[in-house]
C-alpha positions as YAML, in Angstrom:
chain: A
units: angstrom
residues:
- id: 1
  name: MET
  ca: [-35.81, 29.48, 53.24]
- id: 2
  name: ARG
  ca: [-34.41, 30.45, 49.85]
- id: 3
  name: THR
  ca: [-32.67, 33.48, 51.44]
- id: 4
  name: VAL
  ca: [-30.91, 31.24, 54.00]
- id: 5
  name: ALA
  ca: [-29.78, 28.85, 51.26]
- id: 6
  name: ASN
  ca: [-28.47, 31.77, 49.17]
- id: 7
  name: ALA
  ca: [-26.62, 33.19, 52.20]
- id: 8
  name: PHE
  ca: [-25.06, 29.80, 52.92]
- id: 9
  name: LEU
  ca: [-23.99, 29.35, 49.30]
- id: 10
  name: ALA
  ca: [-22.53, 32.86, 49.23]
- id: 11
  name: SER
  ca: [-20.59, 32.22, 52.45]
- id: 12
  name: VAL
  ca: [-19.15, 28.98, 51.05]
- id: 13
  name: LEU
  ca: [-18.15, 30.67, 47.78]
- id: 14
  name: LEU
  ca: [-16.66, 33.68, 49.56]
- id: 15
  name: GLY
  ca: [-14.85, 31.57, 52.17]
- id: 16
  name: LEU
  ca: [-16.85, 32.91, 55.12]
- id: 17
  name: SER
  ca: [-17.66, 30.58, 57.95]
- id: 18
  name: TYR
  ca: [-20.47, 30.34, 60.46]
- id: 19
  name: PRO
  ca: [-19.55, 29.85, 64.13]
- id: 20
  name: ALA
  ca: [-19.82, 26.24, 65.28]
- id: 21
  name: THR
  ca: [-22.95, 25.50, 67.25]
- id: 22
  name: ALA
  ca: [-21.75, 22.30, 68.88]
- id: 23
  name: ALA
  ca: [-19.18, 22.15, 71.66]
- id: 24
  name: ASP
  ca: [-15.57, 22.34, 70.48]
- id: 25
  name: LYS
  ca: [-13.45, 19.21, 71.02]
- id: 26
  name: ILE
  ca: [-9.98, 20.27, 72.05]
- id: 27
  name: LYS
  ca: [-6.81, 19.16, 73.81]
- id: 28
  name: ILE
  ca: [-5.70, 20.99, 76.94]
- id: 29
  name: GLU
  ca: [-2.59, 20.77, 79.05]
- id: 30
  name: ILE
  ca: [-3.10, 20.63, 82.81]
- id: 31
  name: VAL
  ca: [-0.10, 22.37, 84.35]
- id: 32
  name: GLU
  ca: [-1.24, 22.21, 87.97]
- id: 33
  name: ALA
  ca: [-4.18, 20.76, 89.90]
- id: 34
  name: THR
  ca: [-5.09, 21.65, 93.49]
- id: 35
  name: ALA
  ca: [-7.62, 20.19, 95.92]
- id: 36
  name: THR
  ca: [-8.62, 22.33, 98.90]
- id: 37
  name: ILE
  ca: [-9.68, 20.24, 101.88]
- id: 38
  name: GLY
  ca: [-11.52, 21.47, 104.97]
- id: 39
  name: LEU
  ca: [-13.50, 20.13, 107.90]
- id: 40
  name: GLN
  ca: [-17.25, 19.99, 107.36]
- id: 41
  name: PRO
  ca: [-19.93, 19.34, 109.99]
- id: 42
  name: HIS
  ca: [-21.58, 15.92, 109.76]
- id: 43
  name: THR
  ca: [-24.67, 15.03, 111.78]
- id: 44
  name: SER
  ca: [-25.76, 11.54, 112.78]
- id: 45
  name: LEU
  ca: [-29.48, 11.41, 113.62]
- id: 46
  name: GLY
  ca: [-29.22, 8.63, 116.19]
- id: 47
  name: THR
  ca: [-31.41, 5.52, 116.36]
- id: 48
  name: PRO
  ca: [-34.31, 4.44, 118.59]
- id: 49
  name: GLU
  ca: [-34.05, 1.41, 120.87]
- id: 50
  name: GLN
  ca: [-34.74, -1.83, 119.00]
- id: 51
  name: ILE
  ca: [-36.00, -5.09, 120.49]
- id: 52
  name: ARG
  ca: [-35.85, -8.27, 118.44]
- id: 53
  name: THR
  ca: [-37.55, -11.38, 119.78]
- id: 54
  name: HIS
  ca: [-37.07, -14.91, 118.44]
- id: 55
  name: CYS
  ca: [-39.28, -17.72, 119.70]
- id: 56
  name: ASP
  ca: [-38.63, -21.47, 119.29]
- id: 57
  name: THR
  ca: [-41.97, -23.30, 119.41]
- id: 58
  name: ARG
  ca: [-40.83, -26.78, 118.35]
- id: 59
  name: VAL
  ca: [-40.77, -28.28, 121.85]
- id: 60
  name: ASP
  ca: [-41.76, -25.55, 124.20]
- id: 61
  name: VAL
  ca: [-42.33, -21.84, 123.81]
- id: 62
  name: ASN
  ca: [-38.83, -20.49, 124.37]
- id: 63
  name: CYS
  ca: [-38.35, -16.83, 123.48]
- id: 64
  name: VAL
  ca: [-35.14, -14.83, 123.51]
- id: 65
  name: SER
  ca: [-35.09, -11.07, 123.11]
- id: 66
  name: THR
  ca: [-32.14, -8.97, 122.05]
- id: 67
  name: VAL
  ca: [-32.16, -5.28, 122.93]
- id: 68
  name: THR
  ca: [-30.13, -2.78, 120.93]
- id: 69
  name: PRO
  ca: [-29.96, 0.45, 122.93]
- id: 70
  name: ALA
  ca: [-30.85, 3.80, 121.42]
- id: 71
  name: THR
  ca: [-28.08, 6.10, 120.24]
- id: 72
  name: GLU
  ca: [-28.15, 9.85, 120.74]
- id: 73
  name: PRO
  ca: [-27.89, 12.26, 117.82]
- id: 74
  name: SER
  ca: [-24.33, 13.48, 117.40]
- id: 75
  name: SER
  ca: [-22.28, 15.78, 115.25]
- id: 76
  name: SER
  ca: [-18.66, 15.70, 114.23]
- id: 77
  name: LEU
  ca: [-16.29, 17.33, 111.78]
- id: 78
  name: LEU
  ca: [-15.13, 15.27, 108.83]
- id: 79
  name: PRO
  ca: [-12.52, 16.17, 106.19]
- id: 80
  name: GLN
  ca: [-13.98, 16.88, 102.77]
- id: 81
  name: VAL
  ca: [-12.74, 18.37, 99.50]
- id: 82
  name: LEU
  ca: [-14.22, 21.87, 99.33]
- id: 83
  name: PHE
  ca: [-13.21, 22.56, 95.72]
- id: 84
  name: TYR
  ca: [-10.84, 21.58, 92.94]
- id: 85
  name: GLU
  ca: [-8.87, 24.07, 90.86]
- id: 86
  name: ALA
  ca: [-6.65, 23.48, 87.82]
- id: 87
  name: LYS
  ca: [-4.36, 25.64, 85.73]
- id: 88
  name: ALA
  ca: [-4.79, 24.76, 82.06]
- id: 89
  name: VAL
  ca: [-3.21, 25.83, 78.79]
- id: 90
  name: LEU
  ca: [-5.86, 26.01, 76.05]
- id: 91
  name: PRO
  ca: [-5.15, 25.22, 72.36]
- id: 92
  name: ASP
  ca: [-4.70, 28.93, 71.50]
- id: 93
  name: GLY
  ca: [-1.98, 29.20, 74.19]
- id: 94
  name: SER
  ca: [-4.13, 31.15, 76.65]
- id: 95
  name: HIS
  ca: [-4.07, 30.22, 80.34]
- id: 96
  name: ALA
  ca: [-7.32, 29.34, 82.09]
- id: 97
  name: THR
  ca: [-8.19, 28.60, 85.70]
- id: 98
  name: LEU
  ca: [-10.69, 25.72, 85.90]
- id: 99
  name: THR
  ca: [-12.77, 25.18, 89.04]
- id: 100
  name: CYS
  ca: [-15.41, 22.76, 90.30]
- id: 101
  name: PHE
  ca: [-17.20, 22.23, 93.61]
- id: 102
  name: PRO
  ca: [-17.98, 18.61, 94.52]
- id: 103
  name: SER
  ca: [-21.42, 17.86, 95.90]
- id: 104
  name: ARG
  ca: [-24.07, 15.17, 95.99]
- id: 105
  name: TRP
  ca: [-25.50, 16.66, 92.79]
- id: 106
  name: ASN
  ca: [-22.20, 17.19, 90.95]
- id: 107
  name: LYS
  ca: [-20.73, 13.69, 90.66]
- id: 108
  name: LYS
  ca: [-18.41, 14.67, 87.78]
- id: 109
  name: CYS
  ca: [-16.42, 17.10, 89.90]
- id: 110
  name: LYS
  ca: [-13.35, 15.11, 90.93]
- id: 111
  name: ALA
  ca: [-9.60, 15.50, 91.11]
- id: 112
  name: ILE
  ca: [-7.72, 15.45, 87.83]
- id: 113
  name: GLU
  ca: [-5.30, 12.56, 88.12]
- id: 114
  name: SER
  ca: [-2.04, 12.55, 86.23]
- id: 115
  name: VAL
  ca: [-2.03, 10.56, 82.99]
- id: 116
  name: ALA
  ca: [0.78, 8.55, 84.61]
- id: 117
  name: SER
  ca: [-0.95, 8.50, 88.02]
- id: 118
  name: THR
  ca: [1.25, 7.78, 91.02]
- id: 119
  name: GLY
  ca: [-1.52, 8.10, 93.62]
- id: 120
  name: ASP
  ca: [-0.11, 11.43, 94.90]
- id: 121
  name: ALA
  ca: [-3.58, 12.99, 95.25]
- id: 122
  name: THR
  ca: [-4.85, 10.14, 97.47]
- id: 123
  name: LYS
  ca: [-1.67, 10.19, 99.55]
- id: 124
  name: CYS
  ca: [-1.96, 13.96, 100.04]
- id: 125
  name: PHE
  ca: [-5.63, 13.67, 101.05]
- id: 126
  name: MET
  ca: [-4.77, 11.02, 103.66]
- id: 127
  name: GLU
  ca: [-1.96, 13.24, 105.02]
- id: 128
  name: ALA
  ca: [-4.47, 16.10, 105.29]
- id: 129
  name: VAL
  ca: [-6.88, 13.83, 107.20]
- id: 130
  name: ALA
  ca: [-4.06, 12.89, 109.61]
- id: 131
  name: GLY
  ca: [-3.21, 16.58, 110.02]
- id: 132
  name: PHE
  ca: [-6.82, 17.42, 110.86]
- id: 133
  name: ALA
  ca: [-6.91, 14.58, 113.41]
- id: 134
  name: ALA
  ca: [-3.83, 16.01, 115.14]
- id: 135
  name: ASN
  ca: [-5.07, 19.63, 115.07]
- id: 136
  name: ARG
  ca: [-8.85, 20.21, 115.32]
- id: 137
  name: ASP
  ca: [-8.74, 23.81, 114.00]
- id: 138
  name: THR
  ca: [-12.11, 24.08, 112.22]
- id: 139
  name: LYS
  ca: [-11.10, 27.17, 110.23]
- id: 140
  name: GLU
  ca: [-7.99, 25.58, 108.77]
- id: 141
  name: THR
  ca: [-7.85, 24.23, 105.22]
- id: 142
  name: LYS
  ca: [-5.18, 22.14, 103.56]
- id: 143
  name: THR
  ca: [-4.26, 22.00, 99.89]
- id: 144
  name: CYS
  ca: [-2.91, 19.18, 97.77]
- id: 145
  name: THR
  ca: [-1.18, 20.31, 94.58]
- id: 146
  name: THR
  ca: [0.06, 18.16, 91.69]
- id: 147
  name: LYS
  ca: [2.11, 19.64, 88.84]
- id: 148
  name: ASN
  ca: [2.59, 18.73, 85.16]
- id: 149
  name: LEU
  ca: [-0.32, 16.33, 84.86]
- id: 150
  name: GLY
  ca: [-0.24, 16.06, 81.06]
- id: 151
  name: VAL
  ca: [-2.41, 16.67, 78.00]
- id: 152
  name: TYR
  ca: [-6.08, 15.66, 78.01]
- id: 153
  name: ARG
  ca: [-8.85, 15.47, 75.47]
- id: 154
  name: ALA
  ca: [-11.63, 17.85, 76.41]
- id: 155
  name: LYS
  ca: [-14.85, 19.38, 75.14]
- id: 156
  name: ARG
  ca: [-15.50, 23.07, 75.65]
- id: 157
  name: GLU
  ca: [-18.81, 24.84, 75.43]
- id: 158
  name: LYS
  ca: [-18.51, 28.50, 76.47]
- id: 159
  name: ASP
  ca: [-17.09, 28.36, 80.02]
- id: 160
  name: GLU
  ca: [-17.92, 24.70, 80.60]
- id: 161
  name: VAL
  ca: [-15.10, 22.20, 80.08]
- id: 162
  name: MET
  ca: [-15.56, 18.41, 80.08]
- id: 163
  name: ILE
  ca: [-12.17, 16.71, 80.60]
- id: 164
  name: TYR
  ca: [-11.75, 13.11, 79.46]
- id: 165
  name: ALA
  ca: [-9.44, 11.78, 82.20]
- id: 166
  name: PRO
  ca: [-8.24, 8.21, 82.78]
- id: 167
  name: ASP
  ca: [-10.82, 7.80, 85.57]
- id: 168
  name: GLY
  ca: [-13.77, 9.22, 83.61]
- id: 169
  name: LYS
  ca: [-15.38, 12.48, 82.51]
- id: 170
  name: LEU
  ca: [-14.78, 15.49, 84.73]
- id: 171
  name: GLU
  ca: [-16.78, 18.74, 84.59]
- id: 172
  name: TYR
  ca: [-15.04, 22.04, 85.34]
- id: 173
  name: ARG
  ca: [-15.86, 25.70, 84.68]
- id: 174
  name: ILE
  ca: [-13.46, 28.36, 83.44]
- id: 175
  name: THR
  ca: [-13.37, 30.93, 86.26]
- id: 176
  name: GLY
  ca: [-10.45, 33.12, 85.23]
- id: 177
  name: SER
  ca: [-6.89, 33.08, 83.97]
- id: 178
  name: TRP
  ca: [-3.46, 32.80, 85.53]
...
């Protein structure tokens, strides 16, 4: 223990620093954000026939049954965001590509909305849905890109970046540079 204390004291006196162990809080500029949308299979399991009977026994036994017919299992293609990608400028001036893949288990993977949001991302998504409805090409994807989104507070730990956006915390991973 005494050796660690001496090493710390020596580093303070000599102006040496230890690397930070906690995540670094930074500000990043989001230059461009893109959502890639595709058609994903969705399966409905169907339902069994249901019979509900209601009897009125106040005067006479009068029963009425309502039958809800069974539905067959079905499948369809629904539009869904496949992944989000953003081009960011980090505090040291380097350019990083940030990516996240939305899923049931990754609730913090969402679109980065502009600080002065105009609803462009939602409008683009709805246009993509309309495009898919008109053309049922299952291999086709559509992209929605927003530029110059602004500067955001963030926390970086290695390749993980937590962005503090107007609509909450978003989790992205640095996957490369641009």
